[in-house]
C-alpha positions in Angstrom: -10.1 0.5 29.2 -11.2 3.1 31.6 -13.6 5.6 30.6 -11.4 8.8 30.7 -8.8 7.0 28.4 -11.7 5.9 26.1 -13.0 9.4 25.7 -9.3 11.0 25.2 -8.7 8.3 22.3 -12.1 9.2 21.0 -11.6 12.8 20.8 -8.1 12.3 19.3 -9.6 10.2 16.8 -12.3 12.6 15.8 -9.8 15.6 15.7 -7.3 13.7 13.6 -10.1 12.6 11.0 -11.3 16.1 11.0 -7.7 17.6 10.0 -7.7 15.5 6.8 -4.7 13.7 5.4 -2.6 17.0 4.7 -3.5 18.3 8.1 -2.4 15.0 9.7 0.8 14.8 7.9 1.6 18.1 8.7 0.9 17.6 12.6 2.8 14.4 12.6 5.8 16.2 10.8 5.5 19.0 13.4 5.7 16.6 16.4 8.4 14.6 15.0 10.6 17.7 14.6 9.9 18.9 17.9 10.9 15.5 19.4 14.1 15.4 17.3 14.9 19.1 18.3 14.6 18.3 22.0 16.6 15.4 21.7 19.3 17.2 19.9 19.3 20.1 22.3 20.0 17.4 25.0 23.3 16.5 23.2 24.7 20.0 22.9 26.9 22.0 25.2 30.6 21.6 26.1 31.9 18.1 26.3 33.6 17.2 29.6 35.2 13.9 28.2 35.6 12.0 25.1 32.7 9.8 26.0 30.6 12.6 26.5 31.4 13.9 23.0 30.6 10.5 21.5 27.2 10.4 23.1 26.4 13.9 21.9 27.5 13.0 18.4 25.6 9.9 18.4 22.4 11.5 19.8 22.5 14.4 17.2 23.2 12.1 14.2 20.5 9.5 15.4 18.0 12.3 16.1 18.4 13.8 12.6 18.4 10.4 10.6 15.3 9.3 12.5 13.4 12.5 11.8 14.6 12.1 8.0 13.2 8.6 7.9 10.1 9.5 9.7 9.2 12.3 7.3 9.7 10.1 4.5 7.2 7.5 5.9 4.8 10.4 6.8 4.9 11.8 3.2 5.6 8.9 1.2 2.3 7.1 2.0 1.8 3.5 0.7 3.5 4.0 -2.5 7.0 3.0 -1.2 6.4 -0.6 -1.1 5.7 -3.1 1.8 9.5 -4.3 2.1 10.8 -0.8 1.8 8.7 0.7 4.3 9.0 -2.0 6.7 12.6 -1.8 6.5 12.5 2.1 6.9 10.0 1.7 9.8 12.5 -0.7 11.6 15.3 1.6 11.0 13.3 4.7 12.1 12.5 2.9 15.3 15.9 1.8 16.2 17.2 5.3 15.4 14.9 7.0 17.7 15.6 4.6 20.4 19.3 5.4 20.1 18.7 9.2 20.1 16.8 9.0 23.3 19.4 6.7 24.8 22.0 9.0 23.6 20.5 12.1 25.0 20.0 10.4 28.2 23.8 9.4 28.4 24.9 13.0 27.6 22.9 14.2 30.2 23.8 11.8 32.9 27.7 12.4 31.9 27.2 16.1 32.3 25.7 16.0 35.6 28.0 13.5 37.2 29.1 14.3 40.7 32.7 14.1 41.8 34.0 11.3 44.1 34.2 7.4 43.6 30.4 6.9 44.7 29.3 9.5 42.0 31.5 7.6 39.2 30.0 4.5 40.0 26.5 5.5 40.0 26.9 7.3 36.8 28.8 4.4 35.2 25.9 2.0 36.3 23.2 4.3 35.1 25.1 4.6 31.6 25.4 0.7 31.4 21.5 0.3 32.3 20.6 2.9 29.7 22.5 1.0 27.0 21.1 -2.2 28.0 17.6 -1.0 28.1 17.9 0.5 24.5 19.6 -2.6 23.1 16.7 -4.9 24.6 14.0 -2.6 23.4 15.5 -2.2 19.9 15.3 -5.8 19.4 11.6 -5.6 19.2 12.4 -3.5 15.9 15.3 -5.1 14.7 14.0 -8.7 14.8 10.7 -9.5 12.8 8.3 -11.4 14.9 10.2 -11.0 18.0 8.4 -12.9 20.8 10.7 -13.2 23.9 10.2 -15.2 26.9 9.0 -14.0 30.2 12.5 -13.8 31.6 13.6 -11.1 28.9 10.7 -9.1 29.9 11.8 -9.4 33.5 15.2 -8.3 32.7 14.1 -5.4 30.6 11.7 -4.2 33.3 14.5 -4.5 36.0 17.0 -2.7 33.8 14.4 0.0 33.2 14.0 0.5 36.9 17.7 0.6 37.8 18.0 3.3 35.0 15.3 5.4 36.4 16.6 5.0 40.3 20.1 6.1 39.0 18.9 9.0 37.2 16.9 10.0 40.3 19.9 9.6 42.6 22.1 11.7 40.4 19.5 14.3 40.4 19.2 14.2 44.1 23.0 14.5 44.5 23.1 17.3 42.1 20.3 19.2 44.1 21.8 18.8 47.5 25.1 20.4 47.0 27.4 17.8 45.5 30.3 19.6 43.6 29.9 19.1 39.7 32.4 19.9 37.0 30.2 22.6 35.4 29.8 24.3 38.7 33.4 24.7 39.6 35.6 27.9 38.6 37.6 27.2 35.7 41.0 28.1 37.3 40.3 25.4 40.2 39.4 22.5 38.0 41.8 19.8 37.8 44.4 19.8 35.2 44.4 23.8 34.7 47.0 26.1 36.0 46.1 28.7 38.7 46.7 32.1 37.5 47.6 34.7 40.3 45.2 37.5 40.7 45.9 40.4 38.5 47.3 43.4 40.4 45.4 46.7 39.9 47.4 49.3 38.1 48.6 52.4 40.4 47.5 55.5 39.1 50.5 57.6 37.9 51.6 60.8 39.6 50.2 64.0 38.4 52.6 66.0 36.2 54.2 69.1 38.1 53.7 72.5 36.7 56.8 74.4 35.3 56.2 77.2 37.9 56.2 74.9 40.7 59.6 73.3 39.7 61.1 76.9 39.2 60.4 77.7 42.8 61.6 74.2 44.1 65.0 74.8 42.2 65.0 78.2 43.2 64.7 77.3 47.1 67.3 74.3 46.7 69.9 77.0 45.0 69.2 79.3 48.1 69.8 76.6 50.4 73.1 75.9 49.0 74.2 79.5 48.8 73.2 80.4 52.4 76.1 81.1 54.7 76.9 78.3 57.5 77.6 81.4 59.7 73.8 81.8 60.3 73.6 85.0 58.4 70.2 83.8 56.8 68.7 87.3 56.9 71.3 88.8 54.3 69.9 89.7 50.8 70.9 87.1 48.3 70.9 87.5 44.4 68.5 85.3 42.8 70.1 82.5 40.8 67.5 82.8 38.0 67.5 86.3 36.7 64.0 88.0 36.6 62.4 86.1 39.0 61.9 87.7 42.6 62.8 85.8 45.7 60.0 84.8 48.0 
């Protein structure tokens, strides 16, 4: 082991011993709660498909169950019994692996680009994530698991493909590929396009009573006028009490 790594481990050991038993348990509980909350947050948000919703539910349930198992192991101590503790340790490890794989799958399905190429890359990445989780969980499920060299090579290849698929999806998202969550709601497939709303025109202003009377008087005068052209004669007002203007 190199000197910087050895120094870091020595400092962690000294700090851990200085905290005491209660302090170490509190620190471990806090770290577990933070990890579970991060995994659960990765599984939140609107689901775009049934598979995405299933991955979100799996991730949240696995993270909460793994946190509960971890807290029990941290605070129970050696009084739980060797067989019971071993079973809880294995179950907690499997739950944490499942939570991490589900969170990764949920993020991958949410970020998937459109097009045939994007769907193929997302499907391959999700399959590699599930295979890597299964191959890794065998170490916790099977007591004394000692795989051959081919098993380790397969696990390494699946992990590399998973990482490469995730990087490709992130690059496609970064360089302008359209995503479902970036398109407007009325332009997504399966939704009806609503026409733009028309602006309400302002209603005409109400006419004053004086203006209405003057207009009616002018119309009456024009009707009573003689067609012979004697427009200069004085004509009696149709409305008594109002002068002719």
